[in-house]
N, C-alpha and C positions, 0 to 999 in steps of 0.2 A: 528163227534166227533173224536178227536185224540186218537189213541190207546195207544200212549206213555204217554201222560200227562193227559188224561181225561178232557182236556179243549176244549170247543167248538170253532171251528175255526170261525174267522170273515170273511164273504164272501168277502167284499170289500177289505180287506187287502190281502187275498189270491189272488184275481183277480189282484190286483196291482203288487204283487210280481211276479206272473206268466207272466204278460205283460213285466215287466222289464227284466226278464230272457229270454223271447223270443227275445226281441230287442237286448240284449247283445249277444246272441248266433248268431245273424245274422251278427255281425261284421260290415263290410262296405257295407252291402246290406240293404238299407232302405226298410221299409215295408209300404204298403198302408192300409188304414182303413179297407177295406173289408177283406184283408188277415189276419189281426190281429183278427177281429171279428170271422172269420171262424175258425182259428186255436185255439182260446181259447173258442169257443162256447158261445160267448157273443153277445147280440143284438147290431146291428150297432150303434144305438143311445146311448146306454150305453157306448160302447167302445169310441165313440167320446167324450163324457163328461169326461171319465177317462183320455183320452189323453190330453185334454185341461187343466185339472187340473195339470197333471204332467208337462206339458210344462210350465205353470205358475210358478211351483216350481223348474224348472230347471233339472228335472229327465228325461225328454224326450225333444228332439228337433225336429223341423220340417223345411222344406225348405220354400222358398219364396212363393210357390204356396199353401202351407198348405196341400199338398196331400201325402207327404212322411214323415215317422217318423223314428227316430233312438234314441239311448240311449243318455242321456244328460250329461252335465259336472258334475252334482252333483254326479253321479255314480263314477266318477274318484276320487272325494274327499273322498267318503266313502271307496272305495277300497284302496286308499293310506293310510287312517287312520287305516285300518285293518292290513296292513303290518307294519306300523310304531309302532303299539301298541302291536304287537305279540312278546313276549319275545323269542320265539324259532328262529323266523326269524332274529331278531336283534342280538342274540348271534351267530348265524351261519354265518353271513355275512363275518366276517374277515377270517374264515376258508375256505369259498368258494373262497375268493381272494387268499388265500394261495395255494389251489389246482390249481387254474387257473395259478398262477405264476409258480408253479412247473412243470405243465404238458403242458401248452400252448394250452389246449383244452377247449371246452365248458363244463361248470359245472352248474348243476341245483339243486335247492331245490324245492321239491314239496310235496303236502299234499293229502291224500286220502279223496275224497268227494263223498260218495255214490259209484257208479260204475266207477267213473272217478278219475284221479289225476289232481290237479290244480298246475300250476307253481307259486311258491312264489318268487323265485329269480333266476337269471341267470347271469353267467359271460361268456361272449362270447370268442370264440377261438381267439388267437392272429393271427391266420392265415386267418380267415374269419369272418367278421362281418356281422350279419344279419341286414336287414333294418327294420324288424318287431320285436317288443318286445314280448317275449313269456309270460311274467308275466301276470297271470290271465287267460291264455288259458288252456283249458281242453283237455285231451285225455283219451280214455277208458283205464282202469287199466290193461286190459289183453294185451295191444298192445305195451308195451315198458318196458324198464329196470326199471324205477321208479315204475310203477304199479306192475310189477311182483315181485319186491323186497318186496313190502308191502303185496301183496296177499300171498306170501309164509310165512308170519308171522301168517297166520290164518289157521285153519284146513280146509281141502277140503270141508267139509259140511257147512262151514260158510263163503264162499267166496262171496264178494259183486259183483256179476256178473248180467248183464242185462238178462232178460228172452229171450229165443230163440237163434238163431245162433249169434256167436260173430262177431262183425263188423270188417272187415279187413281195415287196413290202407295201407298196401302194400301186395304184393303177398306172403310175408313171415310171415304175422301176423297169430297167432293162430285163427282159426275159429271154432274149435271143442274143447270140454272140455277135451276129452281124451288126446290130445297132450299138452294142457295147463297144465293139472294136472301132467303129466310126466315131463314137464319143471319145474314146481314149486317144484317138489321133488328134482330135481337136484340143484335148487337154495338153498333149505334148507341144502342139503349136502355140497354144495360149500361155502355157506355163503354170496353169492351175486348173482345178476341176470345178464344175458347177453342178449342183444337185438341185433341181427345181421340183420339189415335192416328190422326190424318188424314195425318201426314207420315211418321212412323216408328212402327211397331208397338211398343207398350209405353211410349210417351212422350206425355205431355200437355204442351201449351204455352199460354201466356197472353200475348197480344200487345197492345201499347199504341202507337198512332200518336203521333208527335212533331209537334205542331202549330205549329212555328215557320215552316212553309210552308203555303200554302193553295192547293190541297189538300195534305195531308201527303204527303211522299215517303219519309220515314224512319220506322222503327218499332223498338221494343225488345221483347224477349220473354224469358220465363223458361221453360225446359224442365225437366220433372220426370218421373222414371219413375213410372208409374201404381201400381207396387207399393208406393211409399211416399207416395202422395198422399192423405193423410187430409183430411177436411173442414177441420180446424183448420189444417193446413199450407197448403191452398189459400187460405184466408182471409188467412193471413200473406203469401203470395206476392203476392196481389192488392194488399194494403195497401202492401207495400214497393215494388212496381213502380210503383204510382200515385205514390208519393212521389219515386221516382227520375225518372219522367217529368216531374213538376213542376219538379224541380231542373234537368234538362237544358233544358227549355223556357225557364226563367228566365234562363239564361246564353246562349241562342241566339236571342234576339229579333233580327230583322234590323237591322244597323247601317247608318246613313246612308252612302250611297256604296259599300256593299259589292257586289261583283260578283254577279250572278244567274247561276249556272253552268247553269241549265236553258235 
Protein backbone atom coordinates (compact mmCIF):
# COMPACT_ATOMS: atom_id res chain seq x y z
CA UNK A 1 0.00 0.00 0.00
CA UNK A 2 1.39 3.40 -0.95
CA UNK A 3 1.88 5.67 2.07
CA UNK A 4 1.40 8.81 -0.01
CA UNK A 5 -1.78 7.99 -1.92
CA UNK A 6 -3.43 5.08 -0.13
CA UNK A 7 -3.66 3.30 -3.49
CA UNK A 8 -2.58 -0.32 -3.70
CA UNK A 9 0.32 -0.78 -6.11
CA UNK A 10 -0.08 -3.02 -9.15
CA UNK A 11 2.65 -5.63 -8.89
CA UNK A 12 3.10 -6.16 -12.61
CA UNK A 13 3.30 -2.43 -13.27
CA UNK A 14 5.84 -1.91 -10.49
CA UNK A 15 7.91 -4.79 -11.82
CA UNK A 16 7.83 -3.37 -15.35
CA UNK A 17 8.92 0.09 -14.22
CA UNK A 18 11.72 -1.38 -12.08
CA UNK A 19 13.00 -3.41 -15.03
CA UNK A 20 13.04 -0.40 -17.36
CA UNK A 21 14.86 1.69 -14.75
CA UNK A 22 17.50 -1.02 -14.30
CA UNK A 23 18.07 -1.27 -18.05
CA UNK A 24 18.20 2.51 -18.42
CA UNK A 25 20.74 2.83 -15.61
CA UNK A 26 23.06 0.31 -17.29
CA UNK A 27 23.56 2.59 -20.29
CA UNK A 28 25.68 0.78 -22.87
CA UNK A 29 26.08 -2.34 -20.71
CA UNK A 30 23.45 -4.87 -21.84
CA UNK A 31 22.06 -7.30 -19.27
CA UNK A 32 21.43 -11.04 -19.32
CA UNK A 33 18.23 -12.71 -18.21
CA UNK A 34 19.75 -14.21 -15.06
CA UNK A 35 21.22 -10.85 -14.02
CA UNK A 36 17.87 -9.10 -14.30
CA UNK A 37 15.97 -11.86 -12.53
CA UNK A 38 18.44 -11.81 -9.64
CA UNK A 39 18.63 -8.03 -9.31
CA UNK A 40 14.85 -7.61 -9.24
CA UNK A 41 14.11 -10.78 -7.27
CA UNK A 42 11.83 -12.14 -9.98
CA UNK A 43 11.57 -15.80 -11.09
CA UNK A 44 13.53 -16.42 -14.28
CA UNK A 45 10.46 -17.59 -16.21
CA UNK A 46 8.45 -14.51 -15.20
CA UNK A 47 11.31 -12.22 -16.14
CA UNK A 48 11.60 -13.84 -19.55
CA UNK A 49 7.89 -13.36 -20.23
CA UNK A 50 8.08 -9.73 -19.17
CA UNK A 51 11.10 -9.10 -21.38
CA UNK A 52 9.42 -10.69 -24.40
CA UNK A 53 6.32 -8.54 -23.90
CA UNK A 54 8.40 -5.35 -23.67
CA UNK A 55 10.45 -6.34 -26.72
CA UNK A 56 7.27 -6.75 -28.73
CA UNK A 57 6.19 -3.26 -27.60
CA UNK A 58 9.56 -1.65 -28.38
CA UNK A 59 10.45 -0.77 -24.77
CA UNK A 60 13.26 -3.34 -24.58
CA UNK A 61 15.60 -4.53 -27.32
CA UNK A 62 17.62 -7.70 -27.62
CA UNK A 63 20.59 -8.84 -29.72
CA UNK A 64 20.50 -11.43 -32.51
CA UNK A 65 21.19 -14.24 -30.04
CA UNK A 66 18.29 -13.21 -27.80
CA UNK A 67 20.53 -13.37 -24.74
CA UNK A 68 21.32 -9.67 -24.16
CA UNK A 69 18.80 -6.98 -23.25
CA UNK A 70 18.85 -3.20 -23.29
CA UNK A 71 16.48 -0.25 -23.18
CA UNK A 72 14.33 0.13 -26.31
CA UNK A 73 13.59 3.01 -28.65
CA UNK A 74 10.14 3.69 -27.16
CA UNK A 75 11.91 4.99 -24.05
CA UNK A 76 13.52 7.69 -26.18
CA UNK A 77 10.13 8.79 -27.49
CA UNK A 78 8.74 9.07 -23.97
CA UNK A 79 11.76 10.94 -22.65
CA UNK A 80 11.70 13.39 -25.54
CA UNK A 81 8.00 13.96 -25.00
CA UNK A 82 8.65 14.82 -21.35
CA UNK A 83 11.19 17.48 -22.30
CA UNK A 84 9.09 18.89 -25.13
CA UNK A 85 5.97 19.17 -22.97
CA UNK A 86 7.60 20.69 -19.90
CA UNK A 87 6.95 24.46 -19.84
CA UNK A 88 9.94 25.18 -17.63
CA UNK A 89 12.40 23.47 -19.95
CA UNK A 90 10.84 25.11 -22.98
CA UNK A 91 10.97 28.59 -21.44
CA UNK A 92 14.54 28.21 -20.15
CA UNK A 93 16.13 27.11 -23.43
CA UNK A 94 16.72 30.55 -24.98
CA UNK A 95 18.32 31.77 -21.76
CA UNK A 96 20.64 28.75 -21.67
CA UNK A 97 21.67 29.77 -25.20
CA UNK A 98 22.22 33.33 -23.99
CA UNK A 99 24.45 32.17 -21.12
CA UNK A 100 26.41 29.90 -23.45
CA UNK A 101 26.97 32.71 -25.96
CA UNK A 102 28.02 35.16 -23.24
CA UNK A 103 30.44 32.85 -21.43
CA UNK A 104 31.54 30.26 -23.99
CA UNK A 105 31.24 27.61 -21.26
CA UNK A 106 29.01 24.58 -20.69
CA UNK A 107 25.57 25.45 -19.28
CA UNK A 108 23.17 22.97 -17.68
CA UNK A 109 19.55 22.85 -16.58
CA UNK A 110 18.69 20.04 -14.15
CA UNK A 111 15.87 18.88 -11.89
CA UNK A 112 15.92 17.29 -8.45
CA UNK A 113 14.56 13.72 -8.53
CA UNK A 114 14.73 12.03 -5.15
CA UNK A 115 18.37 11.94 -4.06
CA UNK A 116 19.66 12.76 -7.55
CA UNK A 117 19.58 15.54 -10.09
CA UNK A 118 18.67 14.78 -13.70
CA UNK A 119 20.02 16.82 -16.61
CA UNK A 120 17.18 18.34 -18.67
CA UNK A 121 19.18 20.48 -21.09
CA UNK A 122 22.82 21.23 -21.85
CA UNK A 123 24.63 23.79 -23.97
CA UNK A 124 28.19 22.62 -24.54
CA UNK A 125 31.28 24.79 -24.27
CA UNK A 126 32.53 26.51 -27.41
CA UNK A 127 35.98 25.24 -26.47
CA UNK A 128 35.19 21.57 -26.00
CA UNK A 129 32.33 19.45 -27.30
CA UNK A 130 31.48 16.22 -25.52
CA UNK A 131 30.60 13.21 -27.64
CA UNK A 132 28.06 11.91 -25.07
CA UNK A 133 24.85 13.81 -24.44
CA UNK A 134 24.25 14.42 -20.74
CA UNK A 135 20.49 14.98 -21.03
CA UNK A 136 18.68 12.34 -18.97
CA UNK A 137 21.74 11.39 -16.96
CA UNK A 138 21.66 11.41 -13.17
CA UNK A 139 24.19 12.35 -10.52
CA UNK A 140 23.84 12.33 -6.72
CA UNK A 141 22.56 15.69 -5.48
CA UNK A 142 25.37 16.02 -2.94
CA UNK A 143 28.07 15.67 -5.57
CA UNK A 144 27.94 18.85 -7.63
CA UNK A 145 26.90 22.44 -8.15
CA UNK A 146 23.39 21.73 -9.42
CA UNK A 147 22.48 19.41 -6.56
CA UNK A 148 24.04 21.54 -3.84
CA UNK A 149 22.20 24.62 -5.09
CA UNK A 150 18.91 22.71 -4.70
CA UNK A 151 19.79 21.04 -1.39
CA UNK A 152 20.58 24.46 0.06
CA UNK A 153 16.96 25.51 -0.59
CA UNK A 154 15.83 22.98 2.03
CA UNK A 155 16.31 22.80 5.80
CA UNK A 156 19.12 20.51 6.91
CA UNK A 157 16.65 18.10 8.50
CA UNK A 158 14.72 17.72 5.22
CA UNK A 159 17.55 17.04 2.80
CA UNK A 160 16.85 14.23 0.29
CA UNK A 161 20.03 12.23 0.86
CA UNK A 162 20.59 8.51 0.50
CA UNK A 163 21.03 6.55 3.73
CA UNK A 164 24.58 5.67 4.73
CA UNK A 165 27.85 7.20 3.49
CA UNK A 166 27.62 9.66 0.62
CA UNK A 167 28.95 8.20 -2.62
CA UNK A 168 32.05 9.98 -3.97
CA UNK A 169 32.42 10.95 -7.63
CA UNK A 170 35.96 12.27 -7.21
CA UNK A 171 38.36 12.61 -4.29
CA UNK A 172 36.85 16.06 -3.65
CA UNK A 173 33.20 14.94 -3.29
CA UNK A 174 31.60 15.32 0.13
CA UNK A 175 31.33 11.88 1.74
CA UNK A 176 30.29 13.07 5.21
CA UNK A 177 27.20 14.99 6.21
CA UNK A 178 29.12 17.39 8.47
CA UNK A 179 31.21 18.85 5.64
CA UNK A 180 28.22 18.85 3.27
CA UNK A 181 26.06 20.78 5.75
CA UNK A 182 28.83 23.33 6.26
CA UNK A 183 29.07 23.76 2.49
CA UNK A 184 25.29 24.19 2.15
CA UNK A 185 25.39 26.90 4.82
CA UNK A 186 27.91 28.78 2.68
CA UNK A 187 25.69 28.28 -0.38
CA UNK A 188 22.74 29.88 1.42
CA UNK A 189 24.90 32.81 2.50
CA UNK A 190 26.50 33.25 -0.93
CA UNK A 191 23.36 32.66 -2.98
CA UNK A 192 24.89 30.05 -5.29
CA UNK A 193 26.88 26.83 -5.03
CA UNK A 194 30.46 26.08 -6.04
CA UNK A 195 31.73 22.67 -7.12
CA UNK A 196 35.51 22.53 -7.30
CA UNK A 197 36.24 19.20 -8.99
CA UNK A 198 33.60 17.39 -6.90
CA UNK A 199 31.78 15.86 -9.87
CA UNK A 200 34.48 15.68 -12.56
CA UNK A 201 38.21 16.04 -12.00
CA UNK A 202 39.46 19.20 -13.69
CA UNK A 203 36.03 20.88 -13.82
CA UNK A 204 34.57 23.57 -11.55
CA UNK A 205 30.85 24.35 -11.46
CA UNK A 206 28.65 27.19 -10.26
CA UNK A 207 25.00 26.34 -9.48
CA UNK A 208 21.93 28.57 -9.13
CA UNK A 209 18.55 27.37 -7.88
CA UNK A 210 15.55 28.58 -9.90
CA UNK A 211 13.01 29.81 -7.37
CA UNK A 212 9.80 29.72 -9.37
CA UNK A 213 8.91 26.73 -7.16
CA UNK A 214 9.16 26.56 -3.37
CA UNK A 215 11.32 24.79 -2.55
CA UNK A 216 13.15 24.96 -5.86
CA UNK A 217 13.36 21.75 -7.87
CA UNK A 218 15.24 23.13 -10.91
CA UNK A 219 18.68 24.68 -11.14
CA UNK A 220 21.11 25.98 -13.75
CA UNK A 221 24.87 25.76 -13.67
CA UNK A 222 27.99 26.76 -15.55
CA UNK A 223 30.93 24.33 -15.80
CA UNK A 224 34.46 25.59 -16.44
CA UNK A 225 37.78 23.72 -16.75
CA UNK A 226 39.88 24.74 -13.75
CA UNK A 227 42.85 25.27 -16.08
CA UNK A 228 41.23 28.46 -17.42
CA UNK A 229 39.24 29.54 -14.35
CA UNK A 230 40.89 32.81 -13.37
CA UNK A 231 39.50 34.99 -10.59
CA UNK A 232 38.29 37.46 -13.21
CA UNK A 233 36.52 34.77 -15.23
CA UNK A 234 34.86 33.32 -12.11
CA UNK A 235 33.49 36.76 -11.25
CA UNK A 236 32.08 37.10 -14.76
CA UNK A 237 30.55 33.61 -14.68
CA UNK A 238 28.74 34.36 -11.42
CA UNK A 239 27.50 37.74 -12.68
CA UNK A 240 26.16 36.34 -15.96
CA UNK A 241 24.54 33.30 -14.33
CA UNK A 242 22.83 35.47 -11.72
CA UNK A 243 21.39 37.57 -14.53
CA UNK A 244 20.25 34.48 -16.44
CA UNK A 245 18.61 33.08 -13.30
CA UNK A 246 16.68 36.33 -12.82
CA UNK A 247 15.50 36.26 -16.45
CA UNK A 248 14.30 32.66 -16.25
CA UNK A 249 12.50 33.27 -12.96
CA UNK A 250 10.82 36.38 -14.36
CA UNK A 251 9.15 34.42 -17.18
CA UNK A 252 8.29 31.37 -15.10
CA UNK A 253 6.20 32.77 -12.29
CA UNK A 254 3.33 30.32 -11.69
CA UNK A 255 0.35 31.08 -13.92
CA UNK A 256 -3.17 30.89 -12.46
CA UNK A 257 -4.70 27.50 -13.15
CA UNK A 258 -1.45 25.97 -14.41
CA UNK A 259 -1.05 22.29 -13.51
CA UNK A 260 1.31 21.44 -10.66
CA UNK A 261 3.11 18.40 -12.07
CA UNK A 262 4.66 17.52 -8.72
